[in-house]
N, CA and C of each residue as an Amber inpcrd file, in Angstrom:
protein
   702
 171.5410000  36.4850000  44.8050000 171.9130000  37.2520000  46.0040000
 170.7130000  37.3140000  46.9420000 170.9300000  37.0790000  48.2210000
 169.8160000  37.0910000  49.1750000 170.2640000  37.7360000  50.4710000
 169.2700000  38.1710000  51.2070000 169.5220000  38.7640000  52.5150000
 168.7030000  37.9980000  53.5160000 169.3460000  37.5170000  54.5700000
 168.6200000  36.7400000  55.5650000 168.5610000  37.5050000  56.8650000
 167.4180000  37.4100000  57.5110000 167.2330000  38.1050000  58.7750000
 166.4590000  37.2420000  59.7380000 165.9840000  37.8560000  60.8060000
 165.3020000  37.1020000  61.8430000 163.9270000  36.6220000  61.4540000
 163.4060000  37.0730000  60.3030000 162.0570000  36.6830000  59.9110000
 162.0950000  35.9230000  58.5900000 163.0810000  35.0610000  58.4090000
 163.1450000  34.2900000  57.1850000 164.1360000  34.8950000  56.2190000
 163.9930000  34.5910000  54.9480000 164.9430000  35.0260000  53.9290000
 164.2550000  35.9300000  52.9300000 164.8530000  37.0750000  52.6620000
 164.3570000  37.9960000  51.6580000 165.3280000  37.9810000  50.4960000
 164.8520000  37.7380000  49.3120000 165.7240000  37.6520000  48.1540000
 165.5580000  38.8770000  47.2720000 166.6520000  39.3250000  46.7260000
 166.6330000  40.5000000  45.8820000 165.8060000  40.2870000  44.6240000
 165.7250000  39.0370000  44.1430000 164.9650000  38.7830000  42.9270000
 163.4770000  38.6460000  43.2130000 163.0640000  38.8420000  44.4630000
 161.6470000  38.8210000  44.8000000 161.0870000  37.4410000  45.0380000
 161.9340000  36.4200000  45.0910000 161.4360000  35.0710000  45.3250000
 160.8440000  34.9720000  46.7180000 159.8010000  34.1990000  46.8500000
 159.1480000  34.0950000  48.1520000 158.9520000  32.6510000  48.5510000
 158.4200000  32.4560000  49.7270000 158.2440000  31.1230000  50.2650000
 156.8340000  31.0090000  50.8260000 156.2950000  29.7840000  50.7980000
 154.9570000  29.5820000  51.3200000 154.8760000  29.7740000  52.8180000
 155.9690000  29.4870000  53.5060000 156.0250000  29.6550000  54.9430000
 157.3000000  30.3980000  55.2930000 157.2670000  31.1500000  56.3410000
 158.4620000  31.8600000  56.7810000 158.6830000  31.5750000  58.2570000
 159.9310000  31.4470000  58.6380000 160.2650000  31.0250000  59.9880000
 160.3420000  32.2160000  60.9260000 159.7920000  32.0650000  62.0870000
 159.8940000  33.0850000  63.1200000 160.1110000  32.3690000  64.4320000
 161.3780000  32.3000000  64.8580000 161.6910000  31.5640000  66.0670000
 161.3540000  30.0960000  65.8880000 160.7540000  29.4670000  66.9010000
 160.4350000  28.0470000  66.7950000 159.1160000  27.7930000  66.0970000
 158.4090000  28.8460000  65.6810000 157.0880000  28.6810000  65.1000000
 157.1140000  28.9740000  63.6080000 156.0780000  28.5040000  62.9170000
 155.9550000  28.7530000  61.4840000 154.6000000  29.3930000  61.2270000
 154.6010000  30.5020000  60.4960000 153.3820000  31.2310000  60.1990000
 153.1730000  31.2950000  58.6900000 151.9460000  31.0680000  58.1930000
 151.6980000  31.3600000  56.7790000 152.0020000  32.8320000  56.5240000
 152.5070000  33.1450000  55.3380000 152.9360000  34.5090000  55.0800000
 151.7840000  35.5000000  55.0930000 150.5600000  35.0670000  54.6610000
 149.4570000  36.0230000  54.6930000 149.1500000  36.4330000  56.1160000
 149.3180000  35.5010000  57.0830000 149.0600000  35.8470000  58.4900000
 150.1610000  36.7540000  59.0100000 151.4200000  36.4750000  58.6180000
 152.5090000  37.3370000  59.0450000 152.3370000  38.7370000  58.4720000
 151.8160000  38.8110000  57.2530000 151.5880000  40.1230000  56.6470000
 150.5630000  40.9100000  57.4480000 149.5000000  40.2310000  57.9040000
 148.5140000  40.9180000  58.7260000 149.1410000  41.4230000  60.0140000
 149.9520000  40.5590000  60.6540000 150.5890000  40.9540000  61.9030000
 151.4870000  42.1610000  61.6880000 152.2530000  42.1310000  60.6080000
 153.1690000  43.2360000  60.3390000 152.4210000  44.5050000  60.0180000
 151.3630000  44.3960000  59.1920000 150.6020000  45.5850000  58.8460000
 149.9200000  46.1880000  60.0520000 149.3870000  45.3380000  60.9390000
 148.7280000  45.8340000  62.1360000 149.7150000  46.5370000  63.0580000
 150.9470000  46.0260000  63.1190000 151.9340000  46.6350000  63.9910000
 152.5550000  47.8840000  63.3860000 152.2480000  48.1470000  62.0920000
 152.7020000  49.3800000  61.4710000 154.1430000  49.3710000  61.0270000
 154.7160000  48.1960000  60.8090000 156.0890000  48.1400000  60.3520000
 156.1300000  48.1990000  58.8430000 157.3290000  48.2300000  58.2890000
 157.4760000  48.2210000  56.8450000 157.2920000  46.8300000  56.2690000
 157.1710000  45.8220000  57.1240000 157.0900000  44.4570000  56.6390000
 155.6430000  44.0350000  56.6150000 155.1420000  43.6750000  55.4670000
 153.8230000  43.1160000  55.3170000 153.8970000  42.1670000  54.1530000
 152.7950000  41.9850000  53.4250000 152.8720000  41.1460000  52.2360000
 153.9100000  41.6950000  51.2830000 153.9640000  43.0300000  51.1560000
 154.9770000  43.6330000  50.3070000 156.3580000  43.5210000  50.9290000
 156.4480000  43.6020000  52.2640000 157.7370000  43.5270000  52.9090000
 158.4040000  42.1730000  52.7210000 157.5950000  41.1130000  52.5550000
 158.1500000  39.7990000  52.3400000 158.7800000  39.6830000  50.9610000
 158.3610000  40.5380000  50.0440000 158.9520000  40.6120000  48.7160000
 159.4410000  42.0340000  48.5440000 160.5920000  42.3830000  49.0600000
 160.9950000  43.7710000  49.2050000 161.0880000  44.4880000  47.8790000
 160.5680000  45.7060000  47.8460000 160.5810000  46.5080000  46.6380000
 161.7820000  47.4430000  46.6610000 162.9670000  46.8760000  46.6140000
 164.1640000  47.6970000  46.6130000 164.5640000  47.9980000  45.1870000
 164.7620000  49.2910000  44.8790000 165.1510000  49.6730000  43.5270000
 166.5570000  49.1880000  43.2360000 166.7650000  48.7070000  42.0270000
 168.0750000  48.2160000  41.6350000 168.5580000  48.9850000  40.4250000
 169.6760000  49.6750000  40.5400000 170.2640000  50.4400000  39.4550000
 171.7210000  50.0390000  39.3080000 172.0950000  49.5580000  38.1370000
 173.4810000  49.1940000  37.8950000 173.9930000  48.1180000  38.8250000
 173.1150000  47.2090000  39.2440000 173.5370000  46.1260000  40.1170000
 173.5500000  46.4970000  41.5880000 173.2030000  47.7340000  41.9210000
 173.1920000  48.1710000  43.3150000 171.7670000  48.2280000  43.8170000
 171.5610000  47.7840000  45.0210000 170.2450000  47.8790000  45.6430000
 170.1800000  49.1820000  46.4210000 169.2010000  50.0080000  46.0720000
 169.0750000  51.3060000  46.7300000 168.1720000  51.1700000  47.9490000
 168.6250000  51.5640000  49.1390000 167.8640000  51.3680000  50.3660000
 166.8150000  52.4480000  50.5810000 165.9630000  52.6840000  49.5640000
 164.9120000  53.6740000  49.6890000 163.5690000  52.9610000  49.7930000
 162.6590000  53.5670000  50.5040000 161.3690000  52.9450000  50.7070000
 160.4930000  53.0100000  49.4690000 159.6790000  51.9650000  49.2450000
 158.7560000  51.9640000  48.1260000 157.5010000  52.7560000  48.4550000
 156.7090000  53.0330000  47.4430000 155.4050000  53.6460000  47.6500000
 154.3710000  52.7860000  46.9480000 153.1860000  52.7390000  47.5150000
 152.1160000  51.9290000  46.9610000 150.9670000  52.8380000  46.5510000
 150.4630000  52.6450000  45.3270000 149.3120000  53.4050000  44.8530000
 148.2400000  52.4260000  44.4040000 147.0110000  52.8850000  44.3650000
 145.9060000  52.0430000  43.9420000 145.7290000  52.1620000  42.4310000
 145.2700000  51.0650000  41.8180000 145.2020000  51.0070000  40.3630000
 144.2980000  52.0900000  39.7780000 143.2510000  52.4630000  40.4820000
 142.3150000  53.4600000  39.9620000 142.7830000  54.8940000  40.1900000
 143.9680000  55.0800000  40.7620000 144.4460000  56.4230000  41.0680000
 145.1150000  57.1050000  39.8780000 145.2950000  56.3900000  38.7660000
 145.9570000  56.9920000  37.6120000 145.3840000  56.3900000  36.3320000
 145.6390000  57.0640000  35.2180000 145.2400000  56.5770000  33.9080000
 146.4940000  56.1920000  33.1270000 146.3260000  55.2620000  32.1910000
 147.4640000  54.8260000  31.4210000 148.0380000  53.5270000  31.9300000
 149.2200000  53.1610000  31.4060000 149.8010000  51.8620000  31.7260000
 150.7990000  51.9010000  32.8570000 151.0170000  53.0790000  33.4600000
 151.9570000  53.1700000  34.5770000 151.6500000  54.3980000  35.4170000
 151.9590000  54.3450000  36.7100000 151.6970000  55.4950000  37.5830000
 152.7420000  56.5800000  37.3800000 152.3890000  57.8370000  37.6180000
 153.4030000  58.8900000  37.5720000 154.2270000  58.9000000  38.8530000
 155.3870000  59.5180000  38.7980000 156.1420000  59.7550000  40.0260000
 155.2910000  60.6380000  40.9280000 155.0840000  60.2690000  42.1870000
 154.1920000  61.0370000  43.0540000 154.7280000  62.4040000  43.4670000
 156.0320000  62.6410000  43.2860000 156.5670000  63.9490000  43.6750000
 156.8920000  64.8280000  42.4760000 157.0460000  64.2230000  41.2870000
 157.2990000  65.0050000  40.0780000 156.7860000  64.2170000  38.8780000
 155.6080000  64.5870000  38.3520000 155.0150000  63.8160000  37.2520000
 155.8310000  63.8570000  35.9630000 156.8460000  64.7220000  35.8960000
 157.6930000  64.7890000  34.7050000 158.8240000  63.7630000  34.7370000
 159.0460000  63.1250000  35.8780000 160.0980000  62.1140000  35.9650000
 159.7350000  60.8860000  35.1280000 160.6920000  60.2800000  34.4530000
 160.4190000  59.0260000  33.7330000 160.2160000  57.8730000  34.7200000
 159.2160000  57.0660000  34.4490000 158.9060000  55.9050000  35.2870000
 158.9470000  54.6570000  34.4160000 159.7460000  53.6760000  34.8040000
 159.9170000  52.4500000  34.0270000 159.3340000  51.2550000  34.7650000
 158.9620000  50.2460000  33.9970000 158.5350000  48.9870000  34.6180000
 159.7100000  48.3620000  35.3600000 159.3970000  47.7690000  36.5130000
 160.4650000  47.2220000  37.3540000 160.0470000  45.8660000  37.9130000
 159.4780000  45.0340000  37.0190000 159.1090000  43.6900000  37.4360000
 157.8450000  43.6580000  38.2760000 157.7790000  42.6810000  39.1490000
 156.6080000  42.4790000  40.0040000 157.0270000  41.6760000  41.2180000
 156.1640000  41.6600000  42.2080000 156.3860000  40.7990000  43.3670000
 155.1040000  40.0380000  43.6580000 155.2240000  38.9470000  44.3830000
 154.0790000  38.1010000  44.6580000 153.3680000  38.4800000  45.9390000
 152.0420000  38.3790000  45.9040000 151.2230000  38.5540000  47.1000000
 150.2060000  37.4470000  47.1480000 149.9110000  36.9940000  48.3370000
 148.9080000  35.9490000  48.4620000 147.5490000  36.4790000  48.0380000
 146.8450000  35.6760000  47.2320000 145.5970000  36.1220000  46.6270000
 144.4200000  36.0300000  47.5830000 144.5180000  35.2030000  48.6130000
 143.4000000  35.0300000  49.5420000 143.9220000  34.5380000  50.8830000
 143.0090000  34.2930000  51.7880000 143.3760000  33.9010000  53.1480000
 143.5500000  32.3940000  53.3130000 143.2040000  31.6150000  52.3020000
 143.0260000  30.1900000  52.5090000 144.1270000  29.2900000  51.9650000
 144.9030000  29.7410000  50.9880000 145.8840000  28.8380000  50.4150000
 147.0950000  29.6320000  49.9410000 147.9640000  28.9350000  49.2080000
 149.2240000  29.5410000  48.7880000 149.1490000  30.1850000  47.4070000
 147.9460000  30.3220000  46.8580000 147.8150000  30.9720000  45.5490000
 148.3400000  32.3970000  45.6210000 149.1050000  32.7860000  44.6130000
 149.6830000  34.1150000  44.5830000 149.2750000  34.8530000  43.3200000
 149.3580000  36.1590000  43.3710000 149.1830000  36.9770000  42.1820000
 150.2840000  38.0270000  42.1650000 150.6480000  38.4470000  40.9800000
 151.7160000  39.4160000  40.8230000 151.2010000  40.8370000  40.9840000
 151.9600000  41.6320000  41.7160000 151.6860000  43.0530000  41.8770000
 152.7420000  43.8110000  41.0730000 152.2940000  44.5860000  40.0950000
 153.2330000  45.3000000  39.2340000 154.0220000  46.3420000  40.0180000
 155.2580000  46.5170000  39.5980000 156.1490000  47.4520000  40.2650000
 156.8250000  48.3300000  39.2120000 157.0210000  49.5910000  39.5560000
 157.6310000  50.5540000  38.6470000 158.7390000  51.3010000  39.3840000
 159.6590000  51.8700000  38.6160000 160.7970000  52.5610000  39.1980000
 160.9020000  53.9730000  38.6540000 160.9310000  54.9570000  39.5600000
 161.2680000  56.3240000  39.1820000 162.7830000  56.4420000  39.3110000
 163.4620000  56.4960000  38.1900000 164.9240000  56.4880000  38.2240000
 165.5190000  57.7600000  38.8320000 165.0070000  58.9660000  38.5330000
 165.5880000  60.1520000  39.1730000 165.4910000  60.1190000  40.6970000
 164.3620000  59.5770000  41.2090000 164.1790000  59.5220000  42.6680000
 164.8320000  58.2900000  43.2780000 164.9850000  57.2180000  42.4900000
 165.5200000  55.9830000  43.0320000 164.5350000  55.2480000  43.9140000
 163.2340000  55.4500000  43.6740000 162.1870000  54.7910000  44.4590000
 161.3160000  53.9360000  43.5580000 160.7500000  52.8900000  44.1420000
 159.8020000  52.0590000  43.4040000 158.3750000  52.4060000  43.7940000
 157.4720000  52.1240000  42.8610000 156.0420000  52.3590000  43.0480000
 155.3220000  51.0670000  42.6990000 154.5980000  50.5080000  43.6380000
 153.8080000  49.3140000  43.3460000 152.3570000  49.7170000  43.1350000
 151.6740000  48.9650000  42.2810000 150.2840000  49.2710000  41.9310000
 149.3960000  48.1770000  42.5060000 148.6080000  48.5410000  43.4970000
 147.7460000  47.5880000  44.1760000 146.3720000  47.5560000  43.5000000
 145.9090000  46.3830000  43.0630000 144.5680000  46.3040000  42.4810000
 143.5110000  46.7940000  43.4650000 142.4340000  47.3560000  42.9390000
 141.4100000  47.9440000  43.8050000 140.7050000  46.9150000  44.6810000
 140.7980000  45.6620000  44.3160000 140.1600000  44.6140000  45.1370000
 141.0220000  44.1890000  46.3140000 142.2550000  44.7450000  46.4090000
 143.1880000  44.3490000  47.4610000 143.3030000  45.4230000  48.5260000
 143.5470000  44.9800000  49.7560000 143.8490000  45.8650000  50.8720000
 145.3610000  45.9260000  51.0770000 145.8840000  47.0190000  51.5700000
 147.3050000  47.0310000  51.9300000 147.5790000  46.0280000  53.0530000
 148.5160000  45.1220000  52.8320000 149.0360000  44.2390000  53.8760000
 148.0300000  43.2400000  54.4450000 146.8940000  43.0610000  53.8070000
 145.9210000  42.0900000  54.3020000 145.4150000  41.2470000  53.1490000
 145.2490000  39.9450000  53.4240000 144.8720000  39.0110000  52.3680000
 143.3770000  39.0150000  52.0760000 142.5670000  39.4670000  53.0120000
 141.1190000  39.4410000  52.8070000 140.7400000  40.4210000  51.6980000
 139.8870000  40.0200000  50.7360000 139.5410000  40.9010000  49.6220000
 138.6450000  42.0630000  50.0360000 138.7520000  43.1550000  49.3010000
 137.9860000  44.3660000  49.6020000 136.4660000  44.1210000  49.6010000
 135.8810000  43.4450000  48.5870000 134.4220000  43.2480000  48.5990000
 133.9230000  42.5070000  49.8340000 134.6850000  41.4960000  50.2760000
 134.2800000  40.7320000  51.4510000 134.3860000  41.5880000  52.7080000
 135.4410000  42.3760000  52.8290000 135.5980000  43.2420000  53.9940000
 134.4690000  44.2710000  54.0520000 134.1060000  44.8270000  52.9250000
 133.0160000  45.8020000  52.8910000 131.7110000  45.1970000  53.4100000
 131.3870000  43.9910000  52.9520000 130.1470000  43.3440000  53.3910000
 130.1920000  43.0130000  54.8800000 131.3540000  42.5850000  55.3560000
 131.4820000  42.2660000  56.7810000 131.3320000  43.5250000  57.6320000
 131.9690000  44.6050000  57.2400000 131.8470000  45.8570000  57.9910000
 130.4160000  46.3760000  57.9620000 129.7410000  46.2250000  56.8280000
 128.3310000  46.6190000  56.7480000 127.5020000  45.8470000  57.7760000
 127.7800000  44.5450000  57.8830000 127.0340000  43.7220000  58.8360000
 127.3760000  44.0810000  60.2750000 128.6510000  44.3420000  60.5560000
 129.0630000  44.7040000  61.9050000 128.4650000  46.0440000  62.3370000
 128.3570000  46.9580000  61.3970000 127.8390000  48.2940000  61.7220000
 126.3250000  48.3280000  61.7660000 125.6790000  47.2950000  61.2460000
 124.2130000  47.2690000  61.2090000 123.7210000  45.8930000  61.6380000
 123.9720000  45.5040000  62.9060000 123.5880000  44.1650000  63.3620000
 122.0840000  43.9500000  63.2900000 121.6980000  42.7750000  62.7920000
 120.2910000  42.4540000  62.6660000 119.6440000  43.0040000  61.4170000
 120.3200000  43.8950000  60.7090000 119.7600000  44.4870000  59.4990000
 120.4420000  43.9600000  58.2410000 121.7420000  43.7530000  58.3250000
 122.5110000  43.2570000  57.1850000 123.1780000  41.9560000  57.5990000
 122.9630000  40.8800000  56.8600000 123.5660000  39.5830000  57.2430000
 125.0640000  39.5450000  56.9580000 125.7390000  38.6920000  57.6970000
 127.1610000  38.4730000  57.4530000 127.3500000  37.7620000  56.1140000
 128.3830000  38.0990000  55.3710000 128.6360000  37.4100000  54.1010000
 129.2020000  36.0180000  54.3400000 128.9990000  35.1060000  53.4040000
 129.6380000  33.7830000  53.5290000 131.1500000  33.9470000  53.5460000
 131.8060000  33.1860000  54.4300000 133.2670000  33.2880000  54.5480000
 133.8130000  31.9830000  55.0830000 135.0220000  31.6630000  54.6850000
 135.6990000  30.4820000  55.2140000 136.1730000  30.7730000  56.6380000
 136.6600000  29.7350000  57.3050000 137.1180000  29.9140000  58.6670000
 138.2950000  30.8720000  58.7370000 139.2310000  30.7430000  57.8070000
 140.3670000  31.6630000  57.7790000 139.9210000  33.0910000  57.5020000
 138.9980000  33.2430000  56.5640000 138.4930000  34.5770000  56.2510000
 137.7800000  35.1960000  57.4500000 137.0470000  34.3920000  58.2020000
 136.3650000  34.9160000  59.3880000 137.3690000  35.4710000  60.3910000
 138.4950000  34.7770000  60.5590000 139.5260000  35.2820000  61.4570000
 140.1090000  36.5950000  60.9630000 140.3710000  36.6750000  59.6490000
 140.8910000  37.9210000  59.0650000 139.8960000  39.0620000  59.2320000
 138.6280000  38.7850000  59.0060000 137.5920000  39.8110000  59.1180000
 137.4400000  40.2890000  60.5610000 137.4910000  39.3570000  61.5030000
 137.3770000  39.7250000  62.9160000 138.5120000  40.6490000  63.3260000
 139.7290000  40.3200000  62.9080000 140.8720000  41.1690000  63.2450000
 140.7870000  42.5330000  62.5680000 140.2650000  42.5540000  61.3530000
 140.1480000  43.8210000  60.6370000 139.1410000  44.7450000  61.3230000
 138.0120000  44.2200000  61.7690000 137.0260000  45.0610000  62.4550000
 137.5720000  45.5640000  63.7910000 138.2820000  44.6900000  64.4990000
 138.8970000  45.1130000  65.7640000 139.8980000  46.2370000  65.5170000
 140.6410000  46.1260000  64.4300000 141.5960000  47.1850000  64.0960000
 140.8730000  48.4730000  63.7240000 139.7790000  48.3690000  62.9770000
 139.0110000  49.5620000  62.6010000 138.4700000  50.2780000  63.8410000
 138.0770000  49.5210000  64.8420000 137.5890000  50.1410000  66.0720000
 138.6740000  50.9940000  66.7400000 139.9260000  50.5920000  66.5630000
 141.0420000  51.3810000  67.1090000 141.3920000  52.5840000  66.2380000
 140.8580000  52.6140000  65.0450000 141.2040000  53.6600000  64.0870000
 140.2240000  54.8190000  64.0580000 139.1950000  54.7720000  64.8920000
 138.1590000  55.8080000  64.8470000 138.7470000  57.1950000  65.0790000
 139.4800000  57.3720000  66.1650000 140.0360000  58.6960000  66.4880000
 141.0150000  59.1880000  65.4240000 141.9790000  58.3690000  64.9560000
 142.8770000  58.8540000  63.9070000 142.1550000  59.2280000  62.6210000
 141.1350000  58.4590000  62.2360000 140.4120000  58.7700000  61.0100000
 139.6040000  60.0530000  61.1480000 139.0140000  60.2760000  62.3160000
 138.2790000  61.5280000  62.5420000 139.2290000  62.7110000  62.4810000
 140.4100000  62.5570000  63.0800000 141.4020000  63.6340000  63.0400000
 141.8380000  63.9310000  61.6070000 141.9160000  62.8860000  60.7950000
 142.3330000  63.0610000  59.4040000 141.2320000  63.6830000  58.5620000
 140.0220000  63.1910000  58.7150000 138.9180000  63.6130000  57.8500000
 138.2390000  64.8970000  58.3180000 138.3900000  65.2270000  59.6050000
 137.8860000  66.4990000  60.1160000 136.3830000  66.6660000  59.9440000
 135.9860000  67.7610000  59.3370000 134.5680000  68.1140000  59.2280000
 133.8140000  67.2480000  58.2300000 134.5120000  66.3840000  57.5270000
 133.8190000  65.4470000  56.6490000 132.9990000  64.4450000  57.4610000
 133.3660000  64.2620000  58.7370000 132.6190000  63.3820000  59.6340000
 131.6870000  64.2410000  60.4830000 130.3960000  64.0030000  60.3850000
 129.4130000  64.8740000  61.0350000 129.3320000  64.6450000  62.5380000
 129.3640000  63.3840000  62.9800000 129.2440000  63.1050000  64.4130000
 130.4910000  63.5790000  65.1440000 130.3030000  64.0740000  66.3620000
 131.4270000  64.5840000  67.1470000 132.3010000  63.4330000  67.6340000
 131.7050000  62.4450000  68.2690000 132.4440000  61.2920000  68.7690000
 131.7280000  60.0130000  68.3310000 131.8330000  59.6740000  67.0620000
 131.1130000  58.4970000  66.5710000 131.7430000  57.1910000  67.0470000
 130.9270000  56.1750000  67.1480000 131.4410000  54.8320000  67.3800000
 131.9950000  54.3080000  66.0640000 132.6200000  53.1390000  66.1200000
 133.1380000  52.5360000  64.8990000 132.0040000  52.2790000  63.9080000
 130.8630000  51.8140000  64.4140000 129.7180000  51.5500000  63.5380000
 129.2050000  52.8430000  62.9050000 129.0980000  53.8980000  63.6810000
 128.6210000  55.1730000  63.1450000 129.5910000  55.7400000  62.1210000
 130.8760000  55.6320000  62.4050000 131.8720000  56.1310000  61.4560000
 131.8070000  55.3440000  60.1570000 131.7220000  54.0290000  60.2470000
 131.6570000  53.2290000  59.0410000 130.4170000  53.5770000  58.2060000
 129.2820000  53.7140000  58.8580000 128.0560000  54.0370000  58.1240000
 128.1470000  55.4040000  57.4480000 128.8130000  56.3580000  58.0960000
 129.0070000  57.6580000  57.4550000 129.9120000  57.5280000  56.2310000
 130.9650000  56.7530000  56.3540000 131.8450000  56.5370000  55.2090000
 131.1130000  55.8420000  54.0700000 130.2700000  54.8770000  54.4160000
 129.5500000  54.1230000  53.3920000 128.4640000  54.9550000  52.7200000
 127.9030000  55.9030000  53.4290000 126.9410000  56.7970000  52.7800000
 127.6300000  57.6430000  51.7140000 128.9070000  57.8560000  51.9040000
 129.6780000  58.6240000  50.9290000 130.0020000  57.7940000  49.7000000
 130.4130000  56.5200000  49.9020000 130.7950000  55.7070000  48.7540000
 131.0470000  54.2620000  49.1810000 131.5490000  53.4630000  48.2420000
 131.9120000  52.0800000  48.5500000 133.3580000  52.0170000  49.0420000
 133.7750000  50.8190000  49.4760000 135.1020000  50.6920000  50.0780000
 136.2430000  50.9780000  49.1020000 136.1940000  50.5310000  47.8370000
 137.2890000  50.8950000  46.9250000 137.4910000  52.3980000  46.8130000
 136.4020000  53.1490000  46.7640000 136.5190000  54.6170000  46.6810000
 137.0050000  55.2050000  47.9930000 136.5480000  54.6610000  49.1130000
 137.0180000  55.1270000  50.4210000 138.5260000  54.9510000  50.5350000
 139.0190000  53.7800000  50.1370000 140.4590000  53.5250000  50.1880000
 141.2260000  54.4660000  49.2720000 140.6750000  54.7160000  48.0940000
 141.3280000  55.6150000  47.1470000 141.4090000  57.0320000  47.6970000
 140.3250000  57.5120000  48.2950000 140.2980000  58.8860000  48.7860000
 141.0860000  59.0570000  50.0820000 141.2320000  57.9940000  50.8500000
 142.1210000  58.0650000  52.0110000 143.5830000  58.1150000  51.5710000
 143.8850000  57.3760000  50.4980000 145.2610000  57.3670000  49.9990000
 145.6330000  58.7040000  49.3650000 144.6840000  59.3100000  48.6700000
 144.9090000  60.6020000  48.0220000 143.7310000  61.5020000  48.3190000
 143.9180000  62.5680000  49.0730000 145.1980000  63.2210000  49.3600000
 145.7610000  62.9820000  50.7600000 145.1550000  62.0630000  51.5360000
 145.5250000  61.9740000  52.9510000 146.7120000  61.0620000  53.2270000
 147.1440000  60.2820000  52.2370000 148.3010000  59.3850000  52.4060000
 148.1450000  58.4390000  53.5910000 146.9450000  57.9000000  53.7220000
 146.6850000  56.9460000  54.7910000 145.7330000  55.8840000  54.2660000
 145.3340000  54.9630000  55.1310000 144.3950000  53.9250000  54.7310000
 143.4110000  53.6640000  55.8620000 142.4860000  52.7730000  55.6110000
 141.4070000  52.5450000  56.5610000 141.8980000  51.9290000  57.8670000
 142.8630000  51.0160000  57.7850000 143.2560000  50.2330000  58.9520000
 144.6150000  50.6000000  59.5320000 145.3530000  51.4820000  58.8450000
 146.6430000  51.8920000  59.3940000 147.2140000  53.0470000  58.5860000
 148.1120000  53.8110000  59.2260000 148.8760000  54.8440000  58.5240000
 150.1450000  54.1930000  57.9660000 149.9930000  53.4660000  56.8900000
 151.1060000  52.6840000  56.3560000 152.2090000  53.5800000  55.7990000
 153.4520000  53.1870000  56.0430000 154.5850000  53.9450000  55.5420000
 154.6300000  53.9700000  54.0210000 154.1180000  52.9140000  53.3890000
 154.1770000  52.8380000  51.9320000 153.2500000  53.8470000  51.2630000
 152.4100000  54.5160000  52.0230000 151.5180000  55.5310000  51.4650000
 152.0670000  56.9390000  51.6270000 153.2100000  57.0560000  52.2790000
 153.7980000  58.3710000  52.5000000 154.6830000  58.7740000  51.3250000
 154.6250000  60.0420000  50.9570000 155.4540000  60.5540000  49.8740000
 156.9170000  60.5970000  50.2910000 157.8010000  60.3450000  49.3460000
 159.2170000  60.5240000  49.6130000 159.6170000  61.9500000  49.2400000
 160.8150000  62.3530000  49.6060000 161.3240000  63.6820000  49.3110000
 161.9880000  63.6870000  47.9510000 161.6370000  64.6540000  47.1100000
 162.2160000  64.7400000  45.7750000 163.7180000  65.0340000  45.8720000
 164.5390000  64.3720000  45.0290000 165.9820000  64.6310000  45.0620000
 166.3630000  65.9850000  44.4750000 165.4110000  66.6290000  43.7620000
 165.7150000  67.9170000  43.1320000 165.1140000  69.0590000  43.9250000
């Protein structure tokens, strides 16, 4: 069973394609994921492999939630709205492992049956909706925030494009992040470089992403819908 739309074909079994059609043009899926994540839609790398809960052969039209692997202990995440709910394994979906080729890795998915929602577990080395790895992004941001003091990390041409877009997006995120973090940010009106350096004095990027996700339900580069809590059915 499959569902086709204006951005290619989405299959219920999570099957994916190396390229997806958009009008007369063809975009690699990792690039489309960046575009979707930047625009703040529900479609990104995860959107290309939709995390729709399936119960009794029915697809439930509820939004998934994404948590980071270091946010919980044990072999599965708890339900984010009621830790007493049973959570079962619910397969996996594919995400591109890097910016340069079609290599994929599986992202584990779980289902809270009482809520009818799925929970995906994102490895700490991954960013939401972006193919560039967390360690590389951290080094690039360090260099951008400290020109002449910290060298740029080695990167492929595709990675350089991803990094450039990510820094440009971070520059647009200064005001929302200050509003979210409040008095945790000392400068009144910091630049993107000043904000990044303050965040880095606190910790590394994996920890920054974790602490933005919990308790703020946001991320460094966007207020992704997949980080928002759903409403408990009880």
